[in-house]
Backbone as a printed PyTorch tensor [residue, N CA C, xyz], in Angstrom:
tensor([[[-33.6480, -33.1260,  -9.9910],
         [-32.2160, -33.0750,  -9.7340],
         [-31.8860, -33.4460,  -8.2910]],

        [[-32.8660, -33.5460,  -7.4200],
         [-32.5910, -33.8460,  -6.0250],
         [-32.2120, -35.2950,  -5.8200]],

        [[-31.7560, -35.5980,  -4.6220],
         [-31.3660, -36.9590,  -4.2990],
         [-32.3460, -37.5020,  -3.2780]],

        [[-33.0310, -38.5600,  -3.6350],
         [-34.0020, -39.2330,  -2.7830],
         [-33.3290, -40.5120,  -2.3180]],

        [[-33.2990, -40.7490,  -1.0460],
         [-32.5840, -41.9150,  -0.5380],
         [-33.3650, -43.2100,  -0.6740]],

        [[-34.4890, -43.2030,  -1.3400],
         [-35.2960, -44.4060,  -1.5010],
         [-35.0130, -45.0420,  -2.8590]],

        [[-34.3220, -46.1960,  -2.9040],
         [-34.0370, -46.8470,  -4.1840],
         [-35.3130, -47.2050,  -4.9400]],

        [[-35.2310, -47.1900,  -6.2610],
         [-36.3830, -47.4870,  -7.1130],
         [-36.3110, -48.8770,  -7.7410]],

        [[-35.1210, -49.4750,  -7.7740],
         [-34.9880, -50.8160,  -8.3060],
         [-35.0290, -50.9200,  -9.8170]],

        [[-34.8800, -49.8070, -10.5270],
         [-34.9040, -49.8500, -11.9960],
         [-33.5570, -50.3020, -12.5560]],

        [[-32.5280, -49.4970, -12.2870],
         [-31.1760, -49.8050, -12.7460],
         [-30.2310, -49.5790, -11.5740]],

        [[-29.1610, -50.3590, -11.5240],
         [-28.2500, -50.2630, -10.3890],
         [-26.8400, -49.9440, -10.8360]],

        [[-26.1530, -49.1960,  -9.9800],
         [-24.7580, -48.8400, -10.2180],
         [-24.0490, -48.8040,  -8.8700]],

        [[-22.7310, -48.7970,  -8.9220],
         [-21.9370, -48.6820,  -7.7020],
         [-20.7490, -47.7770,  -7.9740]],

        [[-20.3910, -46.9880,  -6.9650],
         [-19.2080, -46.1350,  -7.0430],
         [-18.2930, -46.5010,  -5.8860]],

        [[-17.0150, -46.1770,  -6.0240],
         [-16.0190, -46.5310,  -5.0270],
         [-15.4830, -45.2780,  -4.3540]],

        [[-15.7230, -45.1560,  -3.0530],
         [-15.0910, -44.1080,  -2.2480],
         [-13.7930, -44.7240,  -1.7450]],

        [[-12.7030, -44.4630,  -2.4610],
         [-11.4120, -45.1040,  -2.2110],
         [-10.5030, -44.1520,  -1.4510]],

        [[-10.1830, -44.5090,  -0.2150],
         [ -9.3180, -43.7020,   0.6320],
         [ -7.9580, -44.3610,   0.7520]],

        [[ -6.8990, -43.5380,   0.7770],
         [ -5.5900, -44.0860,   1.1100],
         [ -5.5920, -44.4030,   2.5970]],

        [[ -4.7960, -45.3750,   2.9560],
         [ -4.7430, -45.8700,   4.3260],
         [ -3.5560, -45.2280,   5.0390]],

        [[ -3.6940, -43.9370,   5.3920],
         [ -2.6120, -43.2510,   6.0900],
         [ -3.1870, -42.1980,   7.0340]],

        [[ -2.3220, -41.4310,   7.6900],
         [ -2.7480, -40.4700,   8.7050],
         [ -3.6510, -39.3650,   8.1990]],

        [[ -3.4320, -38.8970,   6.9820],
         [ -4.2950, -37.8860,   6.3570],
         [ -4.7380, -38.4690,   5.0250]],

        [[ -5.7530, -39.3290,   5.0550],
         [ -6.1310, -40.0540,   3.8420],
         [ -6.5410, -39.1280,   2.7060]],

        [[ -6.3420, -39.6170,   1.5020],
         [ -6.8610, -38.9140,   0.3290],
         [ -7.9830, -39.7550,  -0.2570]],

        [[ -8.8650, -39.0850,  -0.9710],
         [ -9.9940, -39.7210,  -1.6370],
         [ -9.7750, -39.5790,  -3.1340]],

        [[-10.0010, -40.6490,  -3.8750],
         [ -9.7760, -40.6680,  -5.3220],
         [-11.0390, -40.2660,  -6.0700]],

        [[-10.8620, -39.3520,  -7.0290],
         [-11.9430, -38.8830,  -7.8930],
         [-11.5130, -39.0120,  -9.3460]],

        [[-12.4890, -38.9530, -10.2300],
         [-12.2160, -38.8580, -11.6640],
         [-12.9370, -37.6300, -12.2120]],

        [[-12.4370, -37.1300, -13.3370],
         [-13.2060, -36.1920, -14.1450],
         [-13.7520, -37.0110, -15.2940]],

        [[-15.0580, -37.0140, -15.4350],
         [-15.6820, -37.7720, -16.5200],
         [-15.3380, -37.1230, -17.8610]],

        [[-15.1300, -37.9310, -18.8640],
         [-14.8080, -37.4290, -20.2030],
         [-15.9210, -36.5120, -20.7060]],

        [[-15.5510, -35.5120, -21.4710],
         [-16.5390, -34.5580, -21.9960],
         [-17.4220, -35.1780, -23.0710]],

        [[-17.0700, -36.3690, -23.5270],
         [-17.8620, -37.0570, -24.5520],
         [-18.9540, -37.9500, -23.9560]],

        [[-19.0040, -38.0620, -22.6320],
         [-20.0090, -38.9190, -21.9880],
         [-21.4020, -38.3290, -22.1780]],

        [[-22.4060, -39.2170, -22.2950],
         [-23.7940, -38.7590, -22.4710],
         [-24.3230, -38.0560, -21.2330]],

        [[-23.9730, -38.5380, -20.0550],
         [-24.4780, -37.9760, -18.8020],
         [-23.3120, -37.5080, -17.9390]],

        [[-23.4920, -36.3840, -17.3050],
         [-22.5330, -35.8540, -16.3280],
         [-21.1420, -35.6320, -16.9320]],

        [[-21.0970, -35.2830, -18.2090],
         [-19.8300, -35.0580, -18.9130],
         [-19.0320, -33.9490, -18.2440]],

        [[-17.7300, -34.1770, -18.0730],
         [-16.8340, -33.1780, -17.5150],
         [-16.9620, -32.9700, -16.0220]],

        [[-17.8150, -33.7320, -15.3680],
         [-18.0210, -33.5490, -13.9300],
         [-17.0630, -34.4130, -13.1190]],

        [[-16.7870, -33.9480, -11.9020],
         [-15.9860, -34.7210, -10.9640],
         [-16.8900, -35.8050, -10.3760]],

        [[-16.3760, -37.0300, -10.2960],
         [-17.1660, -38.1620,  -9.8070],
         [-16.2590, -39.1320,  -9.0620]],

        [[-16.8740, -40.0880,  -8.4110],
         [-16.1430, -41.2240,  -7.8680],
         [-16.0870, -42.2810,  -8.9620]],

        [[-15.0120, -43.0830,  -9.0160],
         [-14.9800, -44.1560, -10.0150],
         [-16.1710, -45.0910,  -9.8100]],

        [[-16.7210, -45.5970, -10.9010],
         [-17.8340, -46.5330, -10.7770],
         [-18.6860, -46.5680, -12.0140]],

        [[-19.7280, -47.3690, -11.9580],
         [-20.6160, -47.4850, -13.1060],
         [-21.6850, -48.5330, -12.8880]],

        [[-22.3180, -48.8950, -13.9780],
         [-23.4710, -49.7980, -13.9480],
         [-23.0740, -51.2200, -13.5570]],

        [[-24.0040, -51.8850, -12.9020],
         [-23.8390, -53.2810, -12.5170],
         [-23.9220, -54.1500, -13.7670]],

        [[-22.9780, -55.0910, -13.8930],
         [-22.9960, -56.0920, -14.9630],
         [-23.5630, -57.4000, -14.4160]],

        [[-24.0810, -58.2320, -15.3190],
         [-24.6140, -59.5390, -14.9140],
         [-23.5600, -60.4110, -14.2430]],

        [[-22.2890, -60.1970, -14.5710],
         [-21.2140, -61.0250, -14.0200],
         [-20.7530, -60.5620, -12.6370]],

        [[-21.2000, -59.3860, -12.1870],
         [-20.7840, -58.8770, -10.8810],
         [-21.4590, -59.6720,  -9.7650]],

        [[-20.6820, -60.0710,  -8.7800],
         [-21.1840, -60.8490,  -7.6500],
         [-22.0120, -59.9710,  -6.7080]],

        [[-21.5360, -58.7420,  -6.4720],
         [-22.2170, -57.8090,  -5.5740],
         [-21.7850, -56.3920,  -5.9460]],

        [[-22.2550, -55.4060,  -5.1840],
         [-21.9470, -54.0040,  -5.5170],
         [-20.4650, -53.6930,  -5.3360]],

        [[-19.8110, -54.3370,  -4.3710],
         [-18.3710, -54.1390,  -4.2160],
         [-17.6420, -54.6230,  -5.4630]],

        [[-18.0710, -55.7460,  -6.0000],
         [-17.4790, -56.2790,  -7.2240],
         [-17.6570, -55.2860,  -8.3770]],

        [[-18.8350, -54.6840,  -8.4630],
         [-19.1030, -53.6840,  -9.5030],
         [-18.1610, -52.5000,  -9.3620]],

        [[-18.0860, -51.9360,  -8.1560],
         [-17.2640, -50.7440,  -7.9310],
         [-15.7890, -51.0220,  -8.2140]],

        [[-15.2970, -52.1640,  -7.7700],
         [-13.8890, -52.5100,  -7.9950],
         [-13.6090, -52.7930,  -9.4680]],

        [[-14.5330, -53.4770, -10.1390],
         [-14.3570, -53.7370, -11.5750],
         [-14.3020, -52.4250, -12.3440]],

        [[-15.2450, -51.5420, -12.0560],
         [-15.2760, -50.2550, -12.7510],
         [-14.0100, -49.4440, -12.4830]],

        [[-13.5280, -49.4480, -11.2420],
         [-12.2980, -48.7100, -10.9150],
         [-11.1000, -49.2950, -11.6560]],

        [[-11.0620, -50.6050, -11.8190],
         [ -9.9850, -51.2290, -12.5910],
         [-10.0700, -50.7930, -14.0530]],

        [[-11.2830, -50.8280, -14.6220],
         [-11.4680, -50.4610, -16.0290],
         [-11.1930, -48.9790, -16.2850]],

        [[-11.5420, -48.1210, -15.3240],
         [-11.4270, -46.6780, -15.5340],
         [-10.0550, -46.1120, -15.1830]],

        [[ -9.4680, -46.5680, -14.0410],
         [ -8.2320, -45.9370, -13.5650],
         [ -7.1290, -46.9310, -13.2190]],

        [[ -7.3020, -48.2030, -13.5680],
         [ -6.2450, -49.1890, -13.3870],
         [ -6.0240, -49.6460, -11.9550]],

        [[ -7.0100, -49.5110, -11.0900],
         [ -6.8780, -49.9340,  -9.6970],
         [ -6.8360, -51.4560,  -9.6120]],

        [[ -5.8540, -51.9880,  -8.8880],
         [ -5.7700, -53.4240,  -8.6460],
         [ -6.7200, -53.7630,  -7.4960]],

        [[ -7.8240, -54.4650,  -7.7710],
         [ -8.8120, -54.7560,  -6.7220],
         [ -8.2430, -55.5340,  -5.5410]],

        [[ -7.1730, -56.3080,  -5.7730],
         [ -6.6030, -57.0860,  -4.6680],
         [ -5.8950, -56.1920,  -3.6520]],

        [[ -5.6530, -54.9370,  -4.0030],
         [ -4.9960, -53.9930,  -3.0960],
         [ -5.9890, -53.2200,  -2.2260]],

        [[ -7.2900, -53.4610,  -2.4210],
         [ -8.3250, -52.6950,  -1.7230],
         [ -8.9630, -53.5390,  -0.6180]],

        [[ -9.0790, -52.9500,   0.5530],
         [ -9.8410, -53.5500,   1.6450],
         [-11.2060, -52.8780,   1.6560]],

        [[-12.2480, -53.6460,   1.3590],
         [-13.6030, -53.0890,   1.3710],
         [-14.0320, -52.9590,   2.8280]],

        [[-14.3720, -51.7290,   3.2170],
         [-14.7530, -51.4320,   4.5990],
         [-16.2560, -51.5230,   4.8220]],

        [[-17.0140, -51.4160,   3.7370],
         [-18.4680, -51.4730,   3.8480],
         [-19.1140, -50.7250,   2.7080]],

        [[-20.4090, -50.5590,   2.8000],
         [-21.1160, -49.8110,   1.7670],
         [-22.2520, -49.0230,   2.3960]],

        [[-22.6000, -47.9350,   1.7310],
         [-23.7020, -47.0880,   2.1730],
         [-24.9850, -47.5720,   1.5100]],

        [[-26.1260, -47.2700,   2.0960],
         [-27.3920, -47.6410,   1.4520],
         [-27.4980, -47.0080,   0.0620]],

        [[-28.1460, -47.7100,  -0.8340],
         [-28.3230, -47.2070,  -2.2030],
         [-29.1490, -45.9260,  -2.1960]],

        [[-28.8050, -45.0240,  -3.1130],
         [-29.5360, -43.7700,  -3.3070],
         [-30.1060, -43.7440,  -4.7110]],

        [[-31.3220, -43.2660,  -4.8540],
         [-31.9410, -43.0590,  -6.1660],
         [-31.4620, -41.7160,  -6.7020]],

        [[-30.9860, -41.7050,  -7.9520],
         [-30.5160, -40.4730,  -8.5820],
         [-31.3660, -40.2250,  -9.8270]],

        [[-32.3380, -39.3100,  -9.7440],
         [-33.2360, -39.0680, -10.8710],
         [-32.5250, -38.6520, -12.1550]],

        [[-31.4360, -37.8880, -12.0530],
         [-30.7440, -37.4030, -13.2520],
         [-30.2560, -38.5510, -14.1280]],

        [[-29.8520, -39.6590, -13.5100],
         [-29.3630, -40.8030, -14.2830],
         [-30.3130, -41.9980, -14.2200]],

        [[-31.3190, -41.9270, -13.3390],
         [-32.2960, -42.9940, -13.1360],
         [-31.6330, -44.2890, -12.6430]],

        [[-30.6530, -44.1440, -11.7680],
         [-29.9540, -45.2840, -11.1820],
         [-30.1090, -45.2850,  -9.6700]],

        [[-30.1590, -46.4840,  -9.1000],
         [-29.9390, -46.6790,  -7.6750],
         [-28.4270, -46.8390,  -7.5380]],

        [[-27.7850, -45.9440,  -6.8040],
         [-26.3240, -45.9500,  -6.7040],
         [-25.9050, -46.3470,  -5.2940]],

        [[-25.0920, -47.3950,  -5.2080],
         [-24.5270, -47.8540,  -3.9460],
         [-23.0870, -47.3750,  -3.8670]],

        [[-22.7250, -46.7740,  -2.7470],
         [-21.3460, -46.3350,  -2.5340],
         [-20.6170, -47.3870,  -1.7190]],

        [[-19.5390, -47.9040,  -2.2770],
         [-18.6870, -48.8760,  -1.6090],
         [-17.4880, -48.1090,  -1.0630]],

        [[-17.1920, -48.2860,   0.2140],
         [-16.0750, -47.5800,   0.8470],
         [-14.9120, -48.5530,   0.9700]],

        [[-13.7380, -48.1180,   0.4980],
         [-12.5730, -48.9780,   0.5320],
         [-11.3160, -48.2420,   0.9510]],

        [[-10.3730, -48.9920,   1.5280],
         [ -9.0620, -48.4560,   1.8960],
         [ -8.0240, -49.0700,   0.9720]],

        [[ -7.0420, -48.2790,   0.6260],
         [ -6.0110, -48.6660,  -0.3370],
         [ -4.6840, -48.1260,   0.1660]],

        [[ -3.6140, -48.9110,   0.0990],
         [ -2.3450, -48.4270,   0.6370],
         [ -1.7040, -47.3170,  -0.1900]],

        [[ -2.2190, -47.0770,  -1.3820],
         [ -1.6140, -46.0560,  -2.2440],
         [ -0.3320, -46.5850,  -2.8500]],

        [[  0.4960, -45.7000,  -3.3180],
         [  1.7770, -46.1040,  -3.8850],
         [  1.7130, -46.3490,  -5.3750]],

        [[  0.8080, -47.2160,  -5.8170],
         [  0.6760, -47.4740,  -7.2480],
         [ -0.0020, -46.2820,  -7.9080]],

        [[  0.5380, -45.8610,  -9.0270],
         [ -0.0300, -44.7280,  -9.7550],
         [ -1.3490, -45.1370, -10.4050]],

        [[ -2.3740, -44.3610, -10.1570],
         [ -3.6520, -44.5720, -10.8300],
         [ -3.7400, -43.5650, -11.9560]],

        [[ -4.1390, -44.0210, -13.1220],
         [ -4.2090, -43.1140, -14.2670],
         [ -5.3720, -43.5230, -15.1640]],

        [[ -5.6740, -42.6640, -16.1010],
         [ -6.7780, -42.9090, -17.0260],
         [ -6.4760, -44.1520, -17.8570]],

        [[ -7.3750, -45.1250, -17.8190],
         [ -7.2630, -46.3320, -18.6360],
         [ -8.1640, -46.2040, -19.8580]],

        [[ -9.3660, -45.6910, -19.6520],
         [-10.3330, -45.5630, -20.7380],
         [-10.6860, -44.0920, -20.9420]],

        [[-10.0010, -43.4120, -21.8780],
         [-10.2480, -41.9830, -22.0880],
         [-11.6380, -41.6780, -22.6480]],

        [[-12.3660, -42.7000, -23.0950],
         [-13.7500, -42.4690, -23.5210],
         [-14.6480, -42.2030, -22.3250]],

        [[-14.2100, -42.6470, -21.1420],
         [-15.0000, -42.4720, -19.9220],
         [-14.3860, -41.4860, -18.9350]],

        [[-13.0650, -41.4430, -18.8770],
         [-12.3750, -40.6580, -17.8480],
         [-11.3600, -39.7220, -18.4930]],

        [[-11.3920, -38.4490, -18.0720],
         [-10.4300, -37.4670, -18.5740],
         [ -9.2330, -37.3160, -17.6350]],

        [[ -9.4670, -37.3820, -16.3200],
         [ -8.4020, -37.1870, -15.3350],
         [ -8.6850, -37.9810, -14.0700]],

        [[ -7.6110, -38.2130, -13.3000],
         [ -7.7120, -38.8180, -11.9720],
         [ -7.2130, -37.7810, -10.9690]],

        [[ -7.9300, -37.6350,  -9.8560],
         [ -7.5600, -36.6810,  -8.8080],
         [ -7.5160, -37.3930,  -7.4620]],

        [[ -6.6440, -36.9020,  -6.5880],
         [ -6.5950, -37.3610,  -5.1970],
         [ -6.6430, -36.1070,  -4.3280]],

        [[ -7.6760, -35.9900,  -3.5080],
         [ -7.8060, -34.8480,  -2.6090],
         [ -7.7660, -35.3500,  -1.1730]],

        [[ -6.9630, -34.6960,  -0.3460],
         [ -6.8390, -35.0590,   1.0640],
         [ -8.1540, -34.8130,   1.8030]],

        [[ -8.4870, -35.7050,   2.7120],
         [ -9.6810, -35.5440,   3.5370],
         [ -9.6120, -34.2240,   4.2950]],

        [[ -8.4290, -33.8670,   4.7840],
         [ -8.2920, -32.6090,   5.5300],
         [ -8.6600, -31.4140,   4.6610]],

        [[ -8.3560, -31.4840,   3.3750],
         [ -8.7140, -30.4020,   2.4520],
         [-10.2210, -30.4080,   2.1740]],

        [[-10.7870, -31.5850,   1.9660],
         [-12.2250, -31.6870,   1.7030],
         [-13.0490, -31.2420,   2.9080]],

        [[-12.5740, -31.5350,   4.1030],
         [-13.3140, -31.1880,   5.3200],
         [-13.1320, -29.7290,   5.7310]],

        [[-12.1360, -29.0600,   5.1880],
         [-11.8430, -27.6780,   5.5800],
         [-13.0370, -26.7680,   5.2880]],

        [[-13.4520, -25.9530,   6.2600],
         [-14.6220, -25.0870,   6.0670],
         [-14.5210, -24.1840,   4.8390]],

        [[-13.3280, -23.7190,   4.5040],
         [-13.1820, -22.8300,   3.3460],
         [-13.3780, -23.5500,   2.0130]],

        [[-13.3430, -24.8690,   2.0190],
         [-13.5680, -25.6740,   0.8140],
         [-15.0600, -25.9250,   0.5820]],

        [[-15.8520, -25.8300,   1.6420],
         [-17.2520, -26.2360,   1.6200],
         [-18.1740, -25.0970,   1.1930]],

        [[-19.1030, -25.4000,   0.2990],
         [-20.1450, -24.4610,  -0.1320],
         [-21.4230, -25.2510,  -0.3970]],

        [[-22.5200, -24.5370,  -0.5150],
         [-23.7410, -25.1230,  -1.0520],
         [-23.7210, -24.7830,  -2.5380]],

        [[-23.6070, -25.7960,  -3.3780],
         [-23.5930, -25.5760,  -4.8210],
         [-25.0040, -25.3810,  -5.3360]],

        [[-25.1730, -24.3640,  -6.1800],
         [-26.5040, -24.0670,  -6.7280],
         [-26.5130, -24.3160,  -8.2360]],

        [[-27.3750, -25.2380,  -8.6590],
         [-27.5900, -25.5530, -10.0710],
         [-28.5490, -24.5040, -10.6390]],

        [[-28.4940, -24.1930, -11.9540],
         [-29.4300, -23.2240, -12.5350],
         [-30.9050, -23.5660, -12.3050]],

        [[-31.2090, -24.8480, -12.0850],
         [-32.5980, -25.2640, -11.8270],
         [-33.0730, -24.8530, -10.4380]],

        [[-32.1350, -24.4390,  -9.5870],
         [-32.4640, -24.1010,  -8.2100],
         [-32.0390, -25.1680,  -7.2170]],

        [[-31.7240, -26.3830,  -7.6990],
         [-31.2400, -27.4520,  -6.8250],
         [-29.9860, -26.9750,  -6.1010]],

        [[-29.9350, -27.2330,  -4.8030],
         [-28.7460, -26.9060,  -4.0230],
         [-28.3340, -28.1110,  -3.1960]],

        [[-27.0300, -28.2870,  -3.0470],
         [-26.5340, -29.3850,  -2.2420],
         [-25.1090, -29.1390,  -1.8150]],

        [[-24.6290, -29.9240,  -0.8470],
         [-23.2610, -29.7600,  -0.3680],
         [-22.2690, -29.9510,  -1.5100]],

        [[-21.3100, -29.0370,  -1.5700],
         [-20.3280, -29.0440,  -2.6570],
         [-18.9630, -28.6740,  -2.0990]],

        [[-17.9490, -28.8840,  -2.9220],
         [-16.5680, -28.6640,  -2.5050],
         [-15.8340, -27.9480,  -3.6280]],

        [[-15.0860, -26.9100,  -3.2700],
         [-14.2470, -26.1990,  -4.2330],
         [-12.8060, -26.5130,  -3.8550]],

        [[-12.1440, -27.3130,  -4.6900],
         [-10.7690, -27.7270,  -4.4360],
         [ -9.9430, -27.2790,  -5.6360]],

        [[ -9.1300, -26.2390,  -5.4340],
         [ -8.3930, -25.6620,  -6.5560],
         [ -9.3870, -25.1700,  -7.5880]],

        [[ -9.2320, -25.6230,  -8.8330],
         [-10.1710, -25.2260,  -9.8900],
         [-11.2500, -26.2840, -10.1340]],

        [[-11.3820, -27.2240,  -9.2050],
         [-12.3740, -28.2940,  -9.3340],
         [-13.5940, -27.9910,  -8.4610]],

        [[-14.7710, -28.3700,  -8.9620],
         [-16.0310, -28.1500,  -8.2440],
         [-16.7320, -29.4960,  -8.1280]],

        [[-16.8370, -29.9990,  -6.9050],
         [-17.4480, -31.3040,  -6.6480],
         [-18.8600, -31.0510,  -6.1410]],

        [[-19.8650, -31.5240,  -6.8810],
         [-21.2600, -31.2190,  -6.5400],
         [-22.1550, -32.3960,  -6.9090]],

        [[-23.4620, -32.2160,  -6.7950],
         [-24.4230, -33.2500,  -7.1860],
         [-24.2990, -34.4810,  -6.3070]],

        [[-24.5070, -35.6480,  -6.9080],
         [-24.4160, -36.8950,  -6.1580],
         [-23.0640, -37.0090,  -5.4660]],

        [[-21.9900, -36.6950,  -6.1810],
         [-20.6550, -36.8340,  -5.6090],
         [-20.4920, -35.9270,  -4.3950]],

        [[-20.9670, -34.6970,  -4.4800],
         [-20.9070, -33.7890,  -3.3370],
         [-21.6700, -34.3370,  -2.1400]],

        [[-22.8650, -34.8730,  -2.3970],
         [-23.6610, -35.4710,  -1.3170],
         [-22.9280, -36.6560,  -0.6920]],

        [[-22.3430, -37.5150,  -1.5330],
         [-21.6670, -38.7010,  -1.0150],
         [-20.4510, -38.3290,  -0.1840]],

        [[-19.6560, -37.3730,  -0.6620],
         [-18.4740, -36.9540,   0.0970],
         [-18.9110, -36.3550,   1.4350]],

        [[-19.9330, -35.5160,   1.4140],
         [-20.4620, -34.9240,   2.6440],
         [-20.8980, -36.0230,   3.6160]],

        [[-21.6100, -37.0060,   3.1110],
         [-22.1160, -38.1180,   3.9140],
         [-20.9700, -38.9240,   4.5250]],

        [[-19.9750, -39.2690,   3.7060],
         [-18.8480, -40.0700,   4.1880],
         [-18.0350, -39.2890,   5.2260]],

        [[-17.8070, -37.9980,   4.9940],
         [-17.0840, -37.1920,   5.9840],
         [-17.8210, -37.2060,   7.3250]],

        [[-19.1420, -37.0750,   7.2830],
         [-19.9400, -37.1160,   8.5180],
         [-19.8340, -38.4800,   9.1990]],

        [[-20.0370, -39.5480,   8.4360],
         [-20.0220, -40.8930,   9.0130],
         [-18.6680, -41.2560,   9.6180]],

        [[-17.5950, -40.7980,   8.9860],
         [-16.2470, -41.1310,   9.4520],
         [-15.7830, -40.2220,  10.5930]],

        [[-16.5690, -39.2010,  10.9130],
         [-16.1720, -38.2790,  11.9680],
         [-15.1450, -37.2550,  11.5250]],

        [[-14.9830, -37.0780,  10.2100],
         [-14.0050, -36.1270,   9.6690],
         [-14.6020, -34.7490,   9.4010]],

        [[-15.9130, -34.6430,   9.3850],
         [-16.5530, -33.3730,   9.0340],
         [-16.2470, -32.3130,  10.0890]],

        [[-16.0680, -31.0900,   9.6190],
         [-15.8810, -29.9260,  10.4820],
         [-17.0640, -28.9910,  10.2690]],

        [[-17.3840, -28.1590,  11.2440],
         [-18.4610, -27.1910,  11.0340],
         [-18.1160, -26.2670,   9.8590]],

        [[-19.1230, -25.9600,   9.0510],
         [-18.9120, -25.0580,   7.9170],
         [-20.1660, -24.2310,   7.7090]],

        [[-20.0330, -23.1520,   6.9670],
         [-21.1160, -22.1940,   6.7630],
         [-22.0220, -22.6610,   5.6330]],

        [[-23.1430, -23.2930,   5.9730],
         [-24.0640, -23.8160,   4.9590],
         [-24.8000, -22.7130,   4.2130]],

        [[-24.6830, -21.4950,   4.6870],
         [-25.2890, -20.3670,   3.9790],
         [-24.4030, -19.8180,   2.8770]],

        [[-23.1810, -20.3450,   2.7650],
         [-22.2650, -19.8990,   1.7060],
         [-22.6230, -20.6460,   0.4210]],

        [[-23.1230, -19.9050,  -0.5640],
         [-23.6360, -20.4920,  -1.8060],
         [-22.7150, -20.1240,  -2.9610]],

        [[-22.4700, -21.0920,  -3.8380],
         [-21.6970, -20.8540,  -5.0600],
         [-22.4370, -21.5050,  -6.2180]],

        [[-22.6000, -20.7650,  -7.3020],
         [-23.2110, -21.3450,  -8.4980],
         [-22.2710, -22.3910,  -9.0880]],

        [[-22.8380, -23.4960,  -9.5560],
         [-22.0290, -24.5250, -10.2080],
         [-21.4620, -23.9140, -11.4870]],

        [[-20.1300, -23.8970, -11.6490],
         [-19.5420, -23.3240, -12.8620],
         [-20.0380, -24.0390, -14.1220]],

        [[-20.1850, -23.2780, -15.1900],
         [-20.7380, -23.8010, -16.4470],
         [-19.9970, -25.0360, -16.9410]],

        [[-18.6920, -25.0900, -16.7660],
         [-17.9400, -26.2430, -17.2930],
         [-18.2800, -27.5420, -16.5700]],

        [[-18.9370, -27.4590, -15.4150],
         [-19.3510, -28.6550, -14.6780],
         [-20.8380, -28.9540, -14.8560]],

        [[-21.4780, -28.2760, -15.8040],
         [-22.9190, -28.4510, -16.0380],
         [-23.2350, -29.2160, -17.3100]],

        [[-22.2500, -29.6380, -18.0530],
         [-22.5160, -30.3430, -19.3170],
         [-23.3100, -31.6090, -19.0560]],

        [[-24.3340, -31.7980, -19.8590],
         [-25.1200, -33.0360, -19.7550],
         [-25.6130, -33.4590, -21.1040]]])
């Protein structure tokens, strides 16, 4: 269940860390449909597997975001991408593409077979120390997690959000000894 930063080259995917372009940016998340084979009902970044027609990982992330939540790729400024991470739970090398978006257009579920909901959480809320916990999976795996309202962001997504907050200089000190068990509704697999 851990995250190893060394890509394996078996299968590739890309996710989009999409921030609004304003003074207190928000980050877009999805809740995966409960019918999905992997990570059902979990909070995630929009994205998915690389297709043969994708030019690069940014193309993959933008295509998937269009298919899942109706994002117009021409409205996104790609700022860069993070190194690929190997995720044993899904057996994918996952590249995170970071993009800025002016907002305004409503993003909503396009494919309910893949996505149940769309969420936008402010960076200030995600970075707030009271939002931050170490999420503990029943297997014993622990990683940076976020409790936002009734949502629990953990696993790969929690690691990626933690990483992006650090890289962007938005992270605030928080109590890494504060542990919360991952709620059962976010454990479906």
